[in-house]
N, C-alpha and C positions, 0 to 999 in steps of 0.2 A: 642744398637743392634749390634751384631757382623757383621764383613764384610763378603762378599761372600767368600773371600779367606780363612778366618778362618774356615768357615763351610766346604768348599769343597776341599781346597788345590790348589796349583798353577797349577798343571797339568790338573785339571778337565776341563779347558776351551776347551781342545781338544775333550773330550767326549761330552760335551754340544754342540759343533759345529758339530760334526758328527751326533748326534741325530737331531739337528735342520735342517741339510742338508737333512736327510731322509724325514722329513716333507716337506721341501721346494721342493724337487724333485717331490714328489707326488703332491703337490699343483700345480706345474708348468706344469707337463707332464702327470699325470695319467688320466686326463680328456680326453686326446686324444684317450685313449683306452676305458675308461669306460663310458664316457658321450658324445661320438661323435654324438649320435642321439638326444641329448638334445639341446635346445637353448643355445647360448653362455653365456647368463647372468646367467643361472642356474649353468653352469660349473664355472663361475666366483665367484658366491656366495659360492659354495662348496669349491672352491680353497681358498677363503678368510678365510673360517672356518678352513681349514687345516693350512693355513699360521699363524693363531693365535698361534697355538701350536709351530710352528717354532720360532716365536718371543719370546715366553715364555722361550725358551732354548737359543736362539741366543743372546739376550740382556745380560743376566747374563754371558754367555760364553765370550762375547767380553769385558765385564767389568772386568772379572777376568784376561783375557789375556792381556788387556791394562795396567795392573799393572806391567807387566814384559816385554812386547814387544811394539815396535813402531806401529803406525797405519799401515804403509806399510807392516811390518812383519805380522801383523794380517790379512791383506788382502791377502797376498800370501798364508799363512796357509789356509785361507778359500778357496782359489781357488784349492789348492791341495786336500783338503777334498772334495770339490764339485766334482772334477773329479773322486776321489776314490769312491764316492757314486753313481755318475751318470753311470759309466760303468756297474756295476752289475745290476743297475736298468734297463738300456737300454737292456741288454742281457737277464736277467732272468724274468723281469716283462713285458717289452714291446716286447720281442722276437726278438730283433735286433741281427744280427750276430756281432761277435767281428771284429773290424777293426784295422788294424795296425796304422791307424791315431790316435787312442787312445794312443798307445804307443808313437808315436812321440809327441803328445800333452803333455803327461806325462814327456817326456824328456825335453821339453821346460820349463815346470813348475819346474823341478829340476834345470835348469839354473836360473830361477827366484828366487828360494829358495837360491841358492848359492849367487847371487848378493845382495839380500836383507838382508841376514844374515852374510855376510863376515866380517863385522866390529864388 
């Protein structure tokens, strides 16, 4: 059986992690808007169902990425992607206003990227 990298290429882990983050963000936060009137356990079950698809993308994405990057580097890449997915979700789906704190958080993550990738 061919490896995941042979099928998808070394850069595909970024795309897989972006897609998995979209599912993760909806699983974690969309219930606050869409299921606020339902019991918490219904929201949890629906969120778990959404999270299944997140894991179906995240696990192969991390396996591909781990062939090229350290665990710490993968984690920082994941955090950058998470913020990049969360801000549009918060603004466009949840109706939150843009906050300059998002910019400052992004700058802090750029510092993390620098330090984790500098060698």
